[in-house]
N, C-alpha and C positions, 0 to 999 in steps of 0.2 A: 504494500500500500504506500503511495507516495506521501511525503511530508505534507501536513496541513498548511495551507497558505496562511501567512501572518494576518491576512484580512478576514479569515473565515472563522466564525465562532465555533467552538467545539462543543457539541452536545454528546454527552456520554452517559452510560449507565453502568454502574459498578456495584456489585454486591446487592442488587435489588433496589438501590437508591433511585430517586427520581432523576430525570434528565438534568444535566448540569450545563449552565450557560457560562461562557467565558466571562470572567470578571470585567473585561473591557467593555462588555455590553450591559453591565449592571449600573445602578445609580451611584451617585457620589458617596452615599452613606456606607453601603456594604464594601465598596471599593476602598474608601478611606480607612475603614476598620482593618481591612486586609493589609494595606500599606503600613499602618501604624503597628499592627501586630508583627508583621515581618521585620520591621525596623527594630522591634524589641528583641527578636530572636538572636541577633548577633551582639546584643549589648553586653550581657553577662560574659559570654565566651570571648567576646572581643576585649573586654577589660582584663580577663584572665590572661589572654594571649599577650596583651601589651605589658602587663606586670612581669610576665615571664621574659618577654623580649628585652625590657629595659633593666630589670632588677635581678633576675635569677643568677646570672653569671656573677654579679656583684655579691649577691647573697652567699654563693658558694665560696668565693675567694676571700671576702672580707669578714663575714659573720661565722662561716663554718671553718675557714682556714685552709681550704683546698688550694693546691697549686693551680695555676691557670690551665695547664694541660689536662689535669684530672677533671676540672670543672667543664672544660670543653668536651671531654669524653662522655661525661654524664649526659650533657645536652645532645651529643651526637647519637648515643645509644637510645635515648628516649625518642628522638625524632625518627630513627630507623624503625623502631617498633611501631611508632605512630603511623609510619608510612605502610608497614606491612599489613596492619589491620584495616586500612582503608578499603582495598578491593574486597576483602571478606565482608565487611559491614555493608558496603555498597551493593554487593551481590545479594546478601540476605535481605536488605531493605527492599530491593527491587522485587524479590520473591515473596515478601510479606503480604498476606491477604487478610484483612480485617474489615469490619464495618466502618472503621475510621480511616481507611486508606492505608497505604504502605508506610507512610512517613511518621504520622503523629504518634503511634505507639512507641516507636524508638525514642522520640524526643521526650515524651512525658515520662516514660519508664526510666530514663537515664538522668533526669534533672536533679533529683535529690542526691543520688550517689556521686554525681559529678561535683556538686558543691562540697561534699565531705572530702573527696579526693584532692580537689584543688587547694583546699585549706591545708591538708597534710603536706603539700609540696613545700610549705614554708616552715615546717617543723624541723628542729635540729635533733636528730636521734642521738642516743648515747653511743659510746664506744670510740674506737680509733678511726682513722681516716678511711681505711678500706671497708670497715663495717658501715660507716656512714655512706660511702660510695655505693655499696650494694643496696642499702635501704633506699637511697635517693633514686636509683635506677628502677627498683621495684615499684615505688610509689608513682614515679613518672609513667611507667608502663600502664598501671591501672588508670591513672588520671587521663592519659592520652587515649586509652581505649574508650572510656566514657565520653570524652570530648568528641571523638569521632562519631560515637553513637548518637550524639545530639546534632553535631554540626553538619555531618555529611547528609543525612536525610533532609535537614533544614535547607541546605544549599541546593539540593535537587529540586525542591519545590519551586524555585524561581523559573525553571523550565516547564513545570507541569501545571502551575496555577493558571497560566495564560499563554496564548500564542501571539499576543500583541508585542511587536518589537518595542514600541514606546512604553507599554506598561511593564515589560520585563526590565527595561533600563531604569524605570522609576522604582521598581521593587529593589533592584540592587542599590539604587541611590538611598532608599529608605534603610536598607540593610546596613550599609556602611556609614550612614549618618548615625545610626544607633551605635555602631561599633566605635566610631571616632569620639562620640560623646562619652561613651563608656571608657575609652582610653583617657579622655580628659578627667573623668572621675578617678581613674586609676592614678593619674599623675597627681591629682589633688591628695589622694590618700598617701601617695609616696612622699609628697612635700610635707604633709602634716605629721605623718607617723614614722617616716624613715629619715629623720634628720641625722642620725648616726648610722652609717652603713655597716658598722661593726656590731650593732645591737641586735642580737638574734630575736629577742622578745618582741621587738617592733615589727619584724617580718611576720611573726606568728599572728599578731593582731590584724595585720593587713590580710593575711591568708584567711582567717575566719570571717572577716567582714566580706571579702570578695566571694567566698563560698556561698554565703547567704544571698548575695546579689545575683550570682549566677543561677541559683535555683529559682528564685522568684521571677526573674525576667524570662527564663525558659518556659516556666509554667504559664505566665501571662501570654507569651507568644502563642503557645499551643491553644489556649482558649480563644484568642482572637482569630486564628487561622482555621479553626475547626470547621466552620460552615463551608469554606471552599476546599480545604485540604482533604476532607474525607470523600469528596466526589470528583476531584480534579483528574486530569489525564493520568493514566498509569501505564507503565511499560507493558508491552505484549510479551507473552512467554511462549516460546516455541522450542521444540527439542533441539539441543545443541546450541542454543542461542548464546550461551556464555563463551563457548569456543569460537563461534562465529564473530562475537563481539571483539575478541582479541585480534582477530584478523582484520576486522573493519576499523579498529582503532588505528592500526598501522597505515591503513589506506585512506583514512579520513583526513584529507589535507587541511581542512579548516580547523579540526580539533588539534592537530599537531602544531599548527601555528599558534593557537590560543595557549596550548600547553607550554610551548617554548617561551612565549611572552610572559606568562604567569610566573614560571619558575625563575626567570632571569630578573624580573622586576622585584619579586619577593625575596630573592637572595640579596639583592642590593639593599632593600629596605631592612631586612633582618640584620645584615651586617652593620648598617648604620645605627640601628636601635641598640644592638649589643655594645657597640663601641662608644655610643654617645655619652654615657655616664662615666666613662673613663676619659674621653676626649675633653669634656667640659672642665673638670677640676685639674686634670693632669697636664693637658696641653694648653688650654686657654687660661688656666690659673684662676678659675672662678671658685669662690668658696663652695664647699660641698653642699651647704644648705641652699645656695643659689642654683646649683646644678639641677636639683629636683624640679625647681620652679621654672627654670629656663626651658623645660620641655613644653610648657604650656603654649607658647607662641607657635611651635611646630604643630601641635595637635589642633589648635584653633584654625591655623592657616590651612591644614589638611581638610578640616570640616568645610571651610569656605571654598576650597578648591574642588571638593566633591560636588558642590552645587554649581560651581562655574563650569566644570567639565560635563555635568549632566545637561546644562543648558546648551553648551557647544555641541554636544552629541545630538541633541534633539534638532538643532538648526543646521549644523554643518557636517555631522557625521561623527561616529565614534573614533575613526582613525585620525581625523583632523584634531579631535580633542586629545588623543594619545600623543600626537606629534608636538602639539603646543605644550602640553603638560610636562612631557619628559624633557623637553628643551629647558624649561625652567628648573627642573630637578637637576639636570646635569650642571647647569650654571651654579646652583646652590652647592653641589658636591665639590666642584673645583674651587669655589670660593672658600669652603670650609677647610680645604687642604692648605690654603695659602694665608689664612688670616693670621695676623700677629697676635701673640698672647698678651693678656693684661699684665700689668705690674702687680705681682703678688704681694708686694710690701704696702700697697695702697688699696684702699677700699675701691670696689668696682666703679663707683661714681665719685671717688675722691679726687680725681684729677681730670683735666680736659682730655689728655691722651687716653686714659682708661675709659672715659665716657664715649669717645669716638669709637674706640675698639669694641666696646660693648654694643653700641648702636649698629656697627657693621656685623657683629655676630648675630644680633637679633634679625637684621635684614636678611642675612644668609639663611638663617633657620626658617624664616617665614617663606622665602623663595623656594627652598627645598620642600617645605611642607605643602605649599600649593601644588607643586609639580608631582610630589609623591602620591597625591590623592588619585592619580591615574592608576596606580598599582592596585588600589582597592576597587575602583569602579569598572575600568575598561575590560580586563580579562573576563570577569564574571558577566558582564553585559554581552560579550561576544560568544560565550559558551553556549547559550541556547541556540544560536544560529548553527553551531557545529552539531549539536544534538539533533536538530531538525533534519539534517542531511541523512540521518539514520532512520529508516522506516519504522523500526521498533521503538525508538526513542528511550533507551534505558538510561534515564537521567542519573539514577543513583550510581550506576557503574561508571559512566563518563565522569561524573563529579569525583568519584573515588580515584580513578586513574589520574585525574588532574591533580588532586591533593596528594596522591601517593608520590608522584614524581617531584612535586614541589617540596615535600618534606624530606625526601632523599637528598635533594640538592641542598636544602637548608641545613640538614644534619651535618653534611660534610663542610658547609660554609662555617658553621659554628665550631666544628672540630678544627678547621683551618685557622679560625680566629684565635682559639685558645692556644694552639701550638705556635702560631706566629707571635703571640704575646710572650710565651715562654722563651722562644728562640731569640726574641729581641731584647730580653733581659728585664721585661716588665715584672715588678713585684708590687702587690697591692699595699704592703706595709710601708713602702718608700714614699707613698703619696706623690707630691709633685717633683720629688728628687729622683726622677727616672733617667736612665741613660739616653743619649741622643738616639740610639737605634730604636728604643721603645717609642719615643715621640714620633719618629718618622713612620714607624709601622702603624701607629694609631691614626696618624693623618692619612695614610694610604687607605685605611679601612673606612674612613669617613669621606674620602674624596675620589681618588683615581680609580680604585677598584669598583665601587658602586657605579661610577660614571661609565666605565667600560661595559659592565653588565647591562646597563640601560641601553647603551648603543646597540649591543647585540640583540636586545629585545626588539628594537626598531628594525634591524636587519631581518629578523625572523618574520615580521609582519609586512614586509614590503610588497607582497603580492596578495594581500587580503582582498577578497572579491566583493567589497562593500560598494555598491553602486546605487546610492540613493535609498538604501533600506531604512535610514533614519527618518525618511519622509513618510514611510508607511504608517497609517493610523495616526498621523499628526493631529487629527481632530479629536483624539481621545481627551476628555476633560478630566481635570483633577477632582 
């Protein structure tokens, strides 16, 4: 059966439910509830991911006392396991048959255990370093499995709730708006509760609070999406479909392009996130308490960038938005690599020179933030187009393979970062008194290396066949 046209309402009947009308054809009330609920779905998990991205490496090295290479190894093993369970959960989710559809049972059933597991990631276990290492790996494996059980079925819904190109882009805009606002909340928690990066008790408080938020936002999302999610499009199931999917993934040119773009942009973003809280105090000589708060302009500018690129996508196309956004991101990366540090002996605003350098730092952070919003919005906006090429539309498995390869690449990027820090001579206890080799390595991780990854992402997308698809259903009202 050929893919449904983006302009054709989908009427389906699943499990004896009544016929379902595409949400693009519903009134503003039901459609608005769906958008708000979908935005809530990535709020809790997005906050958890941002706290892990910004603080977990610091937690392991400063509060637990692990050497950088060991901290990087924990992160790599956790990501590798996270990647392995993605295709399994994607396949199981596609095969799930319930009156509530294939996705909601996974999201609801994993919400509470995920909150507990995410809190435990910030607990310092007793024993020596290797015992702590083993416990951290085990906790991370459980937490990441539950994270996948929530986030992967949730991500698949963007392709299944509607066939409208415009509404799919708005769903992803709502999703990552919630995610970035949650990242902002995470940064606030970090600024208020993590003033001393060596204080293990403060990380535990952040972990417990974030666990509660994750559970509540996930359950609220499930409640809001229930009317549409339990009746929306579902993947067809034919004998041998999983084996044939593996072959089709390799031959689906659109999916391979989206996949390449996603993993390259997110490796760049993850590398910058992990390096940021070392770069700010160690390289730029900002006080540690300032370093937590200086993340706020990045998050706020990313939120603004999300809506800017959504508007550009609707009017000029998603590829144009990608080109403009990544250009700003590259400029921000290169500027971060070359900025002069502040005078550590003077308050950040205590002299004209420090004031100018602080202003340049803020401008650089905001420029990078606006551009980096493309990493959130564009790949997931393009994924449904690639899924539509497949007549069976197994959104769960496509989403799983997308996240699988992304996590594999990120795991090696984190391991690379930890080992690069160790090889460069970086030691957390030395604070700003690091060797020159460590300062250069940190600047490269904030600047040149992410910029090269972004450029490679653009090369991958140079033949994307978008020809006015952004204009389809332009008349759909909010």
